[in-house]
N, C-alpha and C positions, 0 to 999 in steps of 0.2 A: 539127119536128113526130115526127120517129124518135128520137129523145134523149127529151123527157117520154114519148114511150110507154112506154120502156126503162125510164128512171124513178120510175114509176104502179108494177108490180111490190116494186122493191123498197126505196117506201116502205110498202108495202103489210105484208111482211115485217117489219117494223123496228118499223113500231105495232103489229102483231102480236105479236109480240116483246118488246115493254117494254107493253104487257097484259097478258103470260100470267107476265111478270116483277114486275109491280102482284099480281096475283093470286094467289101465290108468298107473295111478301112479307105481304101481310095476311094469308095462312094460317102460315107465322110466325107472327107480331106477336099470334095470335090464340094461339096453341099455346108462344109466350112465357109468356100471361098466361096463360093456365092452369098452366101450369109453375109460375109462381113464386108463384098463391093456392095450388099443392098442397105445395110447398117451404114456405110463411108459416101455413096451417095445420100444417103436419111441427111444425116451427122452434114451434109455438106449445105444441102436446102433449108435445112434449122436454121444453119447460123447465117446464108442469107437472110433468112425474115427475121432471125433477132435483129442481125443491124436497120433492116427497112424498120422493123418498126420502134430501137433504139435511138437510129434518124429524126423516126416522125410524130416519136414525143417529145427531144430535145426540142424540133421550133415548136412544139405545139407549149412547152415548161418558159418559152423564149417567151413566146406571145404573150400569156399568161402572166406573165413576173416585168415586161411591160405596163402593161394595166396594172399590177396591182403597183409598180413603183408610180406609177400618171399616180389613180387613186388616192397616194398617199403624202405623193406630190402636193393635190391639192387641196387635204386635210390640211398641211400642219398649213398650206397661205392660211384658212381660211380658222386656223387656229390662233397664227399666229398676230391676225388680221384684231381678232378678236378680245385679245394678251394684250394689246394693242392701245383701245379704247378702256377695258377696265384696268390701264393703267396707267393716264389718263385724268379715268374720274377717280381713282385715287391718289392722284398728286393733287389735284379739284381739295381731294378733300381731306388733303395733310396740313394743306393750306389756307383753309380754315381752321382747320383744329389751331395748328398754331399761329392764329394772329386771336383767335378768340383764348391759347394758353396766354399769350403775350398782354392782353387785357387784365387775367386774372393775374399774372403775374405785376401790373402797374397796381389792380385792389387791394395785393397781398403786401406790397411797398409801403401803400399810405394807410396801410393801417398799421404796420409792422412800426413804421416811424411813430405813430401815434402813441404807439402802444409804449417804445423805449423813453417817450416823455414822458410817458404816466406814469413811467416807473420812477423813472431821476427824482421826480415831484415826490413820488413815494418815500422817497431811499434819505430824501434830506431830510422830510417830516421825519422818517424813522432813530435820524441821525440824533436828530433835534431831542425826539423823546425818547431816545437810552441815553444821550450830556444826564438829561435834567433825571430821570431811574438810576446812574448809575452814582450822582451828589448826595440822591435822595440815598438809597441803601447803605452810605457811606456814613453817612452820621447816624442810621438805624446799627451797623455794623457795629460802631465802634458805643452805642449802647447794652448793644446786649456782651463787648467784653467785655464790661465794667461788670454787667452781671453777674457773666461764666467765671472771672473772678473769685468774686465775689462768695458765688457759691462753692468755685473749685477749695476758695480756704476753707469753707463751711465744712465738707466732707476729708479734708484733710484732716483737721481736728476729730469730726467725728473717730476716721481712722486710728491717731494715734488713741485712743481711748479705746477702742474695738480689742488692738493691738496689747496695749496692758492690761486690759481683763485676759484676754485668750492665751497670757505670757504664766499671768495669775495662777490660773488653771493648769497650764503644762506640766505646772512645779507642783500644784497639790497631787495632778496625775501620773506625772511620776516615783514622786514619794512615795503616794501608798501603790504602785507597781511593783516599787525595787520592797517594802514588806513586806509582800505578795510573796514573791519570787525567791526572795529569804527561807516565810515559812517553808514554802515547798519541794526549796532545797533539803532541809532539814529533812522534815515528811521521806520524802526519797530518798535519802542513804542513811532512813530507819531501817528504811523496809528494803533497801540492799541488800546490810549487815545481818539481816535474817535472812534475807534469800540465800545469802552466802553461805552461810551455817547450815542450812537445810542442805541447798545442793552439798557439802561438805563428811555433810553426817549419812545424804544417800550413796553416795559418791565412798563411801568407807566400804559400806552395804553392799554393795554388789561388788566389790570385787573380791570382798570376804565370799560373798557366792560362783562369783564367776572360778576362783582359788578354788572352791572344792568343785566345783562341777567339772576343774577341769584333773583334778587328780583323781575324780573317779574314772574320764576318759580314757585316759589314759591308761591305767588300771586292766581296763576294758578292752584296748586296744592290741591285734594283733602283734606278734613279735612275728620276724622276718625272718626268715632261714639263711646260713651261712652271715649275719651281718652285714647283706644287701640290698634286703628291704626294712622301711622307716615308718613306723606310727605318724601321720597325721599329726603336727601338731594342732592343738587350739589357740585358735584367734579370741582375738581381744573382745568380738562381741561374742563368744561363744559357735564357733560356728567352724569347721575342719578348712584348714588354708591349703590354695592347691601347691599340689605336690610341686617339687622345685627337676628344674632340668639336669642332671649334671656337664660339666662344661664342656665335656671331651662329645658330647652326645651329637648325634649329626640333625641336622638343619635344613628341611626346604623352602626353599622363596614359594613362604602360598598365596600374594601376592599375585602370581603367574596367575590363579583360581581369577578369571571372569568377575565382580562382583561382591571379592572378596580385598577387603584395604588393610595399612598395617595399620588400626587402631584395634580391627579385628583378627588378626593375625599376634598381636599383642597377646589378644587375650585368651587363641589359643594356648599361644606356648607357654601361656601363665599356668589352664589347663592342665600342661605337658602334651600337647597336642605340635607335637615338632612336624612330622614330617606328613608324606602324601600317604604315606600305604597309611598311619594312625588317622587320617582322618576318612578317607574313604572304609574303613572299621568300626566309622564313628555312624550312630542311627540320626537321624531328623532331630527324635527322641529328646536326644544327649544335643547334640547341638543347641535345639531351644530352650535346655533346662543352662549350659554355660554363655547364650551368649543374650539370653530373654527372648523374650516371644513376640520383636519390633522385625526387625529383616528378615531375623535368622528359620523367621516361619516359611517366607514364598521363599525364600532363594538355599535353605539348608539341604535339598533331597540334589541341586542344581548343581553344586558342593562336593559332594557327594559324585556325583557323578562326575564333573572335572578331575577329583581326584583322586578316582580309581584308573582311566586315563592317561593319567599325567607321571602312576605311582607303574604304569604296566611298563615305559617305556625303557 
């Protein structure tokens, strides 16, 4: 019961508030309707005023356009009359210029006719003079031809005598050259025999020295255990030769290494390096000794790194 007593005032307040809002909404609707009616009336008045203004402006535009068109037509008529006058004046000037040109053409035709007459006379004179000149030239040409024949005959005789002299000098020069060549060949043969004898003696002495050095090297080379190790042989130049690779030994394709070609692989095989593992154990200094300081100096380290990677696969 206490709760119901407490709720009744609250409900009354809510109902009163609802009634107040309903009344306010009704007033708002009435004010909105009145405002809408006023605006409709104002819009109708505005449309009527706009229509009247539009009609008035159209009438004024028509009057202005008619006045402008009348003025333009008057200007066109005045301009047409002025152009017609100018055209008449231009036509008169053209007729006068045409008559003047015709008179000049008649005068020019007379002068050209006179010039052609004079040119024909000059041509006849030139033709006669040319004929006379050619006749005189023909006689002069015959005289010059006789003189040229005589001079040519004298030149041929002089050339014949000069040819005989040159032939005699050439024969003498050839004989002298043959004698000098024979003497040079005899001296060259004698010098070659002397040099061959000296080279033979030097070769015998070197062979004896190399044989002695071979004996000393073989006596100092260590023996390999079990018959599997062999002393390196001494080459003809006195340097130890590369170790030989057994026929059945394992061989890897060293050209798989980037930058290492077939010629370099052959040199490594001759030095006893035939697998990736052997190349991986080598040092850059050793490769430079085996291959030289050219390409190996820049690529030895890279080759060894690639060989290690390929050996580990």
